[in-house]
Kinemage of the C-alpha trace (Angstrom):
@kinemage 1
@onewidth
@group {chain A} dominant
@subgroup {mainchain}
@vectorlist {calphas} color= white
{ca met a 1} P 15.766 2.506 23.781
{ca asp a 2} L 12.411 1.375 25.458
{ca asn a 3} L 11.958 -0.965 27.559
{ca pro a 4} L 10.767 -4.315 25.520
{ca ile a 5} L 8.356 -5.263 28.328
{ca arg a 6} L 6.126 -2.676 26.843
{ca leu a 7} L 6.044 -5.299 23.636
{ca his a 8} L 2.818 -6.342 23.418
{ca trp a 9} L 2.429 -10.586 22.483
{ca leu a 10} L -0.885 -11.344 20.091
{ca asp a 11} L -2.293 -14.541 20.198
{ca pro a 12} L -2.185 -15.714 17.005
{ca arg a 13} L -5.117 -18.287 17.912
{ca asn a 14} L -7.256 -15.249 18.265
{ca pro a 15} L -7.686 -12.748 14.883
{ca his a 16} L -10.395 -10.764 16.806
{ca gln a 17} L -7.572 -9.707 19.738
{ca his a 18} L -7.432 -6.188 20.210
{ca phe a 19} L -4.081 -4.448 19.225
{ca pro a 20} L -2.645 -2.345 22.100
{ca pro a 21} L -3.070 1.321 22.209
{ca val a 22} L -0.757 3.089 19.550
{ca his a 23} L 0.405 5.580 22.447
{ca leu a 24} L 2.720 2.576 23.718
{ca ala a 25} L 4.418 1.853 20.199
{ca met a 26} L 8.387 1.926 21.309
{ca arg a 27} L 10.376 4.894 20.179
{ca asp a 28} L 13.777 2.674 19.674
{ca pro a 29} L 12.663 0.885 17.240
{ca asn a 30} L 10.272 3.770 16.137
{ca gly a 31} L 6.727 2.566 15.828
{ca leu a 32} L 6.997 -1.095 17.325
{ca leu a 33} L 3.712 -1.894 19.044
{ca ala a 34} L 3.531 -5.507 18.567
{ca ile a 35} L 4.645 -9.053 17.574
{ca gly a 36} L 3.197 -12.160 17.160
{ca gly a 37} L -0.293 -12.887 16.162
{ca asp a 38} L -0.815 -13.827 12.234
{ca leu a 39} L -1.624 -12.244 8.551
{ca ser a 40} L -5.511 -13.423 8.527
{ca pro a 41} L -8.077 -10.737 6.333
{ca val a 42} L -10.007 -10.505 9.835
{ca arg a 43} L -6.799 -9.253 11.712
{ca leu a 44} L -4.600 -7.467 9.126
{ca leu a 45} L -8.340 -5.731 8.607
{ca arg a 46} L -8.964 -4.665 11.926
{ca ala a 47} L -4.502 -3.695 12.096
{ca tyr a 48} L -5.075 -1.101 8.917
{ca ala a 49} L -8.471 0.476 10.592
{ca gln a 50} L -5.980 1.261 13.385
{ca gly a 51} L -3.575 2.715 11.431
{ca ile a 52} L -1.291 -0.521 11.950
{ca phe a 53} L 0.585 -2.397 9.947
{ca pro a 54} L 2.791 -5.587 9.709
{ca trp a 55} L 6.484 -5.617 8.533
{ca tyr a 56} L 8.833 -7.977 9.589
{ca asn a 57} L 11.834 -10.102 7.758
{ca pro a 58} L 10.663 -13.924 6.632
{ca asp a 59} L 11.755 -16.465 9.030
{ca glu a 60} L 10.729 -13.904 12.113
{ca pro a 61} L 8.042 -13.435 14.210
{ca ile a 62} L 5.139 -10.833 13.091
{ca leu a 63} L 5.940 -7.465 14.265
{ca trp a 64} L 3.113 -4.543 13.748
{ca trp a 65} L 4.042 -1.018 13.603
{ca cys a 66} L 2.468 2.399 14.098
{ca pro a 67} L 5.466 5.161 13.639
{ca asp a 68} L 5.520 8.612 14.609
{ca pro a 69} L 5.682 10.580 12.228
{ca arg a 70} L 3.851 9.163 9.495
{ca ser a 71} L 4.136 9.847 5.497
{ca val a 72} L 1.283 10.369 4.097
{ca leu a 73} L -0.276 11.697 1.191
{ca leu a 74} L -3.244 13.864 1.008
{ca arg a 75} L -5.539 14.318 -1.401
{ca gly a 76} L -4.166 16.407 -4.493
{ca gly a 77} L -0.584 16.508 -2.721
{ca leu a 78} L 1.204 14.444 -5.338
{ca lys a 79} L 4.217 16.567 -6.746
{ca val a 80} L 4.428 16.262 -10.775
{ca ser a 81} L 7.603 17.783 -11.834
{ca arg a 82} L 7.938 18.765 -15.968
{ca ser a 83} L 9.763 15.553 -16.579
{ca tyr a 84} L 7.182 13.653 -14.472
{ca arg a 85} L 4.314 15.089 -16.687
{ca lys a 86} L 6.379 14.379 -19.812
{ca ala a 87} L 6.443 10.638 -18.657
{ca val a 88} L 2.520 10.676 -18.170
{ca glu a 89} L 1.614 12.956 -20.986
{ca arg a 90} L 3.715 10.310 -23.312
{ca ala a 91} L 0.788 7.758 -23.253
{ca asp a 92} L 3.394 5.179 -24.507
{ca tyr a 93} L 2.046 2.826 -21.823
{ca thr a 94} L -1.270 1.137 -20.742
{ca val a 95} L -2.365 1.613 -17.611
{ca thr a 96} L -4.742 -1.003 -15.534
{ca leu a 97} L -6.163 -2.001 -11.950
{ca asp a 98} L -6.473 -5.328 -10.615
{ca leu a 99} L -5.404 -6.843 -13.804
{ca ala a 100} L -2.432 -8.985 -12.890
{ca phe a 101} L -2.001 -8.357 -9.178
{ca pro a 102} L -0.009 -11.553 -8.602
{ca glu a 103} L 2.011 -10.379 -11.222
{ca val a 104} L 2.629 -7.081 -9.387
{ca val a 105} L 2.992 -8.361 -5.926
{ca glu a 106} L 5.975 -10.863 -7.224
{ca ala a 107} L 7.667 -7.918 -9.028
{ca cys a 108} L 7.519 -5.954 -5.961
{ca ala a 109} L 9.383 -9.038 -3.846
{ca gly a 110} L 12.083 -9.614 -6.455
{ca leu a 111} L 12.830 -5.330 -6.267
{ca arg a 112} L 12.831 -6.327 -2.272
{ca ser a 113} L 14.735 -9.336 -2.216
{ca lys a 114} L 18.068 -7.253 -4.168
{ca ser a 115} L 17.797 -5.423 -1.404
{ca arg a 116} L 18.685 -5.067 1.993
{ca gly a 117} L 15.628 -6.058 4.811
{ca thr a 118} L 13.386 -8.478 2.329
{ca trp a 119} L 10.231 -8.294 3.997
{ca leu a 120} L 7.840 -9.409 1.708
{ca gly a 121} L 7.917 -13.310 1.977
{ca ala a 122} L 5.861 -16.035 1.357
{ca asp a 123} L 3.367 -16.054 4.006
{ca met a 124} L 2.899 -11.736 3.222
{ca lys a 125} L 2.623 -12.882 -0.084
{ca arg a 126} L -0.300 -14.848 0.606
{ca ala a 127} L -1.800 -12.962 3.145
{ca tyr a 128} L -2.088 -9.666 0.064
{ca met a 129} L -3.573 -12.539 -2.099
{ca glu a 130} L -6.022 -13.189 0.224
{ca leu a 131} L -7.042 -9.688 0.841
{ca his a 132} L -7.337 -9.448 -3.168
{ca arg a 133} L -9.556 -12.371 -3.800
{ca gly a 134} L -11.966 -10.464 -0.648
{ca gly a 135} L -11.793 -7.157 -2.785
{ca his a 136} L -9.506 -5.778 0.009
{ca cys a 137} L -6.078 -5.457 -1.411
{ca his a 138} L -5.393 -3.701 -5.370
{ca ser a 139} L -2.847 -3.235 -7.980
{ca val a 140} L -2.147 -0.747 -10.508
{ca glu a 141} L -0.484 -1.879 -13.734
{ca val a 142} L 1.755 -0.225 -16.183
{ca trp a 143} L 1.862 -1.700 -19.540
{ca arg a 144} L 3.964 -0.977 -22.523
{ca gln a 145} L 4.188 -3.408 -25.891
{ca gly a 146} L 2.516 -5.724 -24.004
{ca glu a 147} L 5.361 -6.067 -21.376
{ca leu a 148} L 4.706 -5.204 -17.200
{ca ile a 149} L 7.327 -2.360 -16.611
{ca gly a 150} L 5.837 -1.112 -13.049
{ca gly a 151} L 3.620 -0.689 -10.395
{ca leu a 152} L 2.038 -0.865 -7.196
{ca tyr a 153} L -0.016 -2.495 -4.551
{ca gly a 154} L -1.621 -1.868 -1.751
{ca val a 155} L -4.865 -1.848 0.901
{ca ala a 156} L -8.254 -0.293 0.607
{ca leu a 157} L -10.369 0.725 3.422
{ca gly a 158} L -13.280 2.629 3.625
{ca arg a 159} L -11.733 5.719 1.264
{ca ser a 160} L -8.118 5.507 2.583
{ca phe a 161} L -5.543 3.736 1.060
{ca phe a 162} L -2.817 2.089 2.699
{ca gly a 163} L 0.030 1.617 -0.261
{ca glu a 164} L 2.561 -1.178 0.444
{ca ser a 165} L 4.949 -1.910 -2.229
{ca met a 166} L 5.802 -0.418 -5.690
{ca phe a 167} L 8.257 -1.112 -8.620
{ca ser a 168} L 9.934 0.049 -11.975
{ca arg a 169} L 11.199 -2.202 -14.965
{ca ala a 170} L 11.901 0.823 -16.502
{ca asp a 171} L 12.100 4.709 -16.006
{ca asn a 172} L 9.030 5.860 -14.267
{ca gly a 173} L 7.229 3.034 -14.264
{ca ser a 174} L 6.055 3.127 -10.550
{ca lys a 175} L 5.491 6.492 -11.057
{ca ile a 176} L 2.841 6.300 -13.774
{ca ala a 177} L 0.993 3.809 -11.915
{ca leu a 178} L 1.311 6.610 -9.060
{ca tyr a 179} L 0.017 9.507 -10.715
{ca trp a 180} L -3.087 7.371 -12.052
{ca leu a 181} L -3.742 5.757 -8.558
{ca cys a 182} L -4.017 9.156 -7.197
{ca arg a 183} L -6.561 10.959 -10.185
{ca gln a 184} L -8.395 7.939 -9.381
{ca leu a 185} L -8.742 7.852 -5.592
{ca trp a 186} L -9.178 11.734 -5.703
{ca ala a 187} L -11.851 10.975 -8.209
{ca trp a 188} L -13.398 8.534 -5.740
{ca asp a 189} L -13.090 11.028 -2.737
{ca phe a 190} L -10.202 9.038 -0.868
{ca ala a 191} L -9.067 11.455 2.105
{ca leu a 192} L -5.547 10.132 1.457
{ca ile a 193} L -2.638 7.584 0.644
{ca asp a 194} L -0.809 5.679 3.730
{ca cys a 195} L 2.984 5.756 2.552
{ca gln a 196} L 4.230 4.198 6.311
{ca ile a 197} L 7.896 4.751 6.517
{ca ser a 198} L 9.039 8.167 4.572
{ca ser a 199} L 11.936 8.474 2.226
{ca pro a 200} L 13.604 11.237 0.099
{ca his a 201} L 12.025 9.315 -2.980
{ca leu a 202} L 8.437 9.874 -1.466
{ca leu a 203} L 9.304 13.231 -0.145
{ca thr a 204} L 9.947 14.358 -3.524
{ca leu a 205} L 6.716 13.134 -4.968
{ca gly a 206} L 4.528 14.930 -2.328
{ca ala a 207} L 4.301 13.006 0.664
{ca thr a 208} L 4.294 14.777 3.986
{ca glu a 209} L 5.802 13.580 7.148
{ca met a 210} L 2.694 13.411 9.768
{ca pro a 211} L 2.603 13.290 13.513
{ca arg a 212} L 0.961 10.232 14.532
{ca asp a 213} L -1.975 11.460 16.211
{ca glu a 214} L -3.083 13.773 13.010
{ca phe a 215} L -2.373 11.350 10.775
{ca leu a 216} L -5.252 8.480 12.757
{ca arg a 217} L -7.700 11.432 13.303
{ca leu a 218} L -7.701 11.717 9.316
{ca gln a 219} L -7.071 8.094 8.667
{ca arg a 220} L -9.671 6.163 11.299
{ca pro a 221} L -12.796 8.429 9.995
{ca ala a 222} L -11.715 8.018 5.992
{ca ala a 223} L -11.516 3.897 6.709
{ca glu a 224} L -15.020 3.701 8.968
{ca leu a 225} L -16.307 5.253 5.398
{ca pro a 226} L -18.289 3.331 3.165
{ca gly a 227} L -15.330 1.554 0.695
{ca arg a 228} L -15.053 -0.066 -2.653
{ca ile a 229} L -14.912 -4.002 -2.306
{ca gly a 230} L -14.466 -5.916 -4.758
{ca arg a 231} L -12.314 -5.735 -8.131
{ca trp a 232} L -11.301 -2.158 -9.205
{ca gln a 233} L -11.802 -0.867 -12.729
{ca phe a 234} L -10.190 2.687 -14.070
{ca glu a 235} L -13.517 5.341 -13.715
{ca ile a 236} L -11.749 8.655 -15.288
{ca glu a 237} L -10.362 8.014 -18.530
{ca val a 238} L -6.960 6.528 -18.974
{ca pro a 239} L -4.161 5.459 -21.443
{ca ala a 240} L -5.526 2.065 -22.735
{ca asp a 241} L -5.674 -0.196 -25.599
{ca val a 242} L -7.717 -3.238 -26.840
{ca leu a 243} L -5.582 -6.255 -26.056
{ca his a 244} L -5.641 -5.280 -22.104
{ca leu a 245} L -9.046 -4.512 -21.963
{ca ser a 246} L -10.304 -7.841 -23.158
{ca arg a 247} L -7.869 -9.725 -21.105
{ca gly a 248} L -9.181 -8.010 -18.097
{ca ala a 249} L -12.637 -8.609 -18.978
{ca ala a 250} L -12.582 -12.200 -19.912
{ca ala a 251} L -10.353 -13.154 -16.553
């Protein structure tokens, strides 16, 4: 195990403080780089710009990570199986962007609270809500008969997207959200979706494990490109209905 002395402490009073170089991240646990700080928009955006993200349990100090390897979904890399495509093409649903961000975050938090290692506590939810109000954090919602059946949310910086969490309340709910997010991001010329930490599920969807240095060579320039700050709306044709479109226009 790496020497814990290497772990860098961040001053919560100084959100402009520099993060340590990512090559100093620990090997065990993989990618742990720093501890402390705060979840202000300034610090969070500085972190994401460098490929660093917060991940910790409630009532614990904030932990900052940059693992090696990194799980990444590259442009055009989403694997759509026959059953996956059938679920998408069935179109018995509505898909929206940034229409119900708080509900998506709460749904993700509820899902996580039922599993081991919950991390989406009240402070994290407030932080992502603030990023959303600033136009940096976005949600995808999947509806069926007026009910929210799946979705995801993440942070956008330049032309890179950092997926944070997803949920399903019906078969394929989160996968449908991911499908349409990918279609829209690639249409906007985004370079990648950072999936952060690999899982068997992500690998089946086309995510690849990439060495950290290689990931950062792609991610950092993409994050510096002009981005889409503000509320998102689909600019590609998606399954939609008048009820949800009207709600979105009035919100």
